[in-house]
Structures are given as C-alpha cells and as structure tokens.
C-alpha positions in Angstrom: 282.8 -3.0 68.5 281.7 -4.4 65.1 278.1 -5.5 64.6 277.6 -9.2 64.7 277.5 -10.7 61.2 274.3 -12.6 60.5 273.9 -15.1 57.7 272.1 -13.9 54.6 271.4 -17.2 52.9 269.9 -20.5 54.0 273.3 -22.1 53.2 275.1 -19.6 55.5 272.5 -20.1 58.2 272.9 -23.9 58.1 276.7 -23.5 58.4 276.3 -21.2 61.4 274.0 -23.7 63.1 276.2 -26.8 62.4 279.3 -24.9 63.7 277.4 -24.3 66.9 276.5 -27.9 67.5 278.5 -30.3 69.6 279.5 -33.7 68.1 276.8 -35.3 70.3 274.1 -32.9 69.0 275.2 -33.5 65.4 274.9 -37.3 65.9 271.5 -37.0 67.6 270.0 -34.8 64.9 271.5 -37.0 62.1 269.8 -40.0 63.7 266.4 -38.4 63.9 263.6 -39.2 61.5 262.3 -36.1 59.7 259.0 -36.3 61.6 261.0 -35.9 64.9 262.6 -32.6 63.9 259.7 -30.6 65.4 261.1 -31.7 68.8 264.0 -29.2 68.1 261.6 -26.3 67.8 261.9 -25.0 71.3 265.6 -25.6 72.1 267.6 -25.4 68.9 264.8 -23.5 67.1 264.9 -20.8 69.8 268.7 -20.5 69.5 268.3 -20.1 65.7 265.6 -17.5 66.0 267.6 -15.5 68.6 271.1 -15.8 67.2 270.7 -15.4 63.5 268.4 -12.5 63.4 265.0 -14.1 62.7 263.3 -11.9 65.3 265.6 -8.9 64.7 264.9 -8.0 61.1 267.3 -10.2 59.1 265.1 -9.4 56.1 267.6 -10.8 53.6 267.6 -14.3 55.2 263.9 -14.2 55.8 263.3 -13.3 52.2 265.5 -16.2 51.1 263.6 -18.6 53.4 260.2 -17.2 52.4 261.1 -17.5 48.7 260.9 -13.7 48.2 258.4 -13.0 51.0 260.1 -11.6 54.2 256.8 -11.9 56.2 257.4 -15.7 56.9 257.0 -16.2 60.6 260.3 -16.7 62.5 259.0 -20.0 63.9 258.4 -21.3 60.4 261.7 -19.9 59.2 263.6 -21.7 62.0 262.0 -25.0 61.0 263.2 -24.6 57.4 266.7 -24.1 58.7 266.4 -27.1 61.1 265.3 -29.3 58.2 268.2 -28.1 56.0 270.6 -28.7 58.9 269.3 -32.2 59.3 269.6 -32.8 55.5 273.2 -31.5 55.4 274.2 -33.5 58.4 272.8 -36.7 56.8 274.7 -35.9 53.6 278.0 -35.6 55.6 277.7 -39.1 57.1 279.9 -41.5 55.2 278.0 -44.1 53.2 278.5 -47.7 54.2 278.3 -50.1 51.3 
C-alpha cells in the first residue's frame, strides 16, 4: 500500500484542507472575522495537525511555514494554515458590486 502523500507547501496544505471541508464549513469559515479563527484551533486545527503530518515529521511543510525553521510548533503551524484557508476562501467568494 503506498504511503499517504502529505502536502509540502502551504499552498498544497490549504488545498487539502479546503477539499476536506463541507460547503457549510466553508461558508462558516468565510463568514468568520479573523479574530474568531482561534475557535478552529481544537477541531479543524487538530484535523490539520493529525492529517497533514505536522506531528509526524513533515519537515518540508514545517520549514515552509516556519520560513526556513522546521522547529515551529505544530499548534502554531496549524494556525498559519487556518489563516491561509480563511484568506483563500474569502478570495473565492464572488464580489458583489
């Protein structure tokens, strides 16, 4: 059985997370204020840490998130990804003029 592929860049990680979200979750995250994103730390953040290798030595992604330093804490790394997910989701919303 092939080993599970893990994202190696922040962009890839954001894509994996967005693909795993339901439409309702996407809408809920899009509607959040940036200050509310910490509320995703336990639920979605735990999923990110466990499923994209933040606890399991995905040094390539950790180095990308830590700007060259792979010793960034997985909790902090998952919040970087959550913020990037939020930003991308907001960019995907059609602009109403």
